[in-house]
C-alpha positions in Angstrom: -2.9 -30.7 6.4 0.2 -32.4 7.7 2.4 -30.3 10.0 5.7 -31.4 11.4 8.4 -29.6 13.3 11.8 -28.9 12.0 13.2 -31.1 14.7 11.1 -34.0 13.3 12.5 -33.3 9.9 16.0 -33.2 11.2 15.7 -36.3 13.4 13.4 -38.4 11.3 13.8 -37.5 7.7 13.0 -41.0 6.4 9.6 -41.1 8.1 8.7 -37.6 6.7 10.0 -38.6 3.2 7.8 -41.8 3.4 4.8 -39.8 4.5 5.3 -37.3 1.7 5.4 -40.1 -0.9 2.4 -42.0 0.6 0.1 -39.0 1.0 1.2 -37.1 -2.1 0.4 -33.9 -0.1 2.6 -31.1 1.1 4.0 -31.4 4.6 4.3 -28.1 6.4 7.4 -27.8 8.5 7.4 -25.4 11.5 10.3 -23.6 13.1 9.8 -22.4 16.7 6.0 -23.0 16.3 5.7 -20.9 13.2 5.3 -22.0 9.5 8.7 -22.1 7.8 8.8 -24.4 4.7 6.8 -27.0 2.8 8.1 -30.4 1.8 6.5 -32.6 -0.8 7.5 -35.6 -3.1 8.8 -34.7 -6.5 5.9 -36.7 -8.1 3.3 -34.6 -6.2 5.2 -31.4 -7.0 5.4 -32.3 -10.7 1.6 -33.1 -10.8 0.9 -29.9 -9.1 3.0 -28.0 -11.6 1.2 -29.7 -14.6 -2.2 -28.8 -13.1 -1.1 -25.1 -12.7 0.2 -25.1 -16.3 -3.1 -26.5 -17.6 -5.2 -24.0 -15.5 -3.1 -21.2 -17.0 -3.8 -22.4 -20.5 -7.5 -22.8 -19.8 -7.5 -19.3 -18.4 -6.0 -17.9 -21.6 -8.5 -19.8 -23.7 -11.4 -18.6 -21.5 -10.2 -15.0 -21.7 -10.0 -15.2 -25.5 -13.5 -16.6 -25.6 -15.0 -14.0 -23.3 -13.3 -11.2 -25.2 -15.2 -12.4 -28.4 -12.5 -14.3 -30.4 -13.9 -16.8 -32.9 -14.5 -20.3 -31.4 -15.6 -23.6 -32.9 -17.8 -26.3 -31.4 -16.5 -29.6 -30.3 -18.2 -31.3 -33.3 -16.6 -28.7 -35.7 -13.1 -29.3 -34.2 -13.6 -33.1 -34.5 -14.7 -32.7 -38.1 -11.6 -30.6 -39.0 -9.2 -33.0 -37.3 -10.8 -36.0 -39.1 -10.7 -34.1 -42.5 -7.0 -33.2 -41.9 -5.9 -36.7 -41.0 -8.1 -38.6 -43.5 -6.7 -36.6 -46.3 -3.1 -37.6 -45.4 -3.8 -41.3 -45.3 
């Protein structure tokens, strides 16, 4: 975990920006010794957002599976896809 003060952010933005890009991790900014905000590169933020969206989709699928909805095996899914696309060629 990277922690920097708001003074460091104000006085040395360039270094903190570089650190955020190099580590691809959030940087916690404190104000008066207490946590205040988190700074991260846009790339790291977008990756994190994609992961969260994927996890949400997986959770929906898992909830459906656990509730008894019909599922297909990986082999069956492959077979269906191959049949669908071989018929259009």
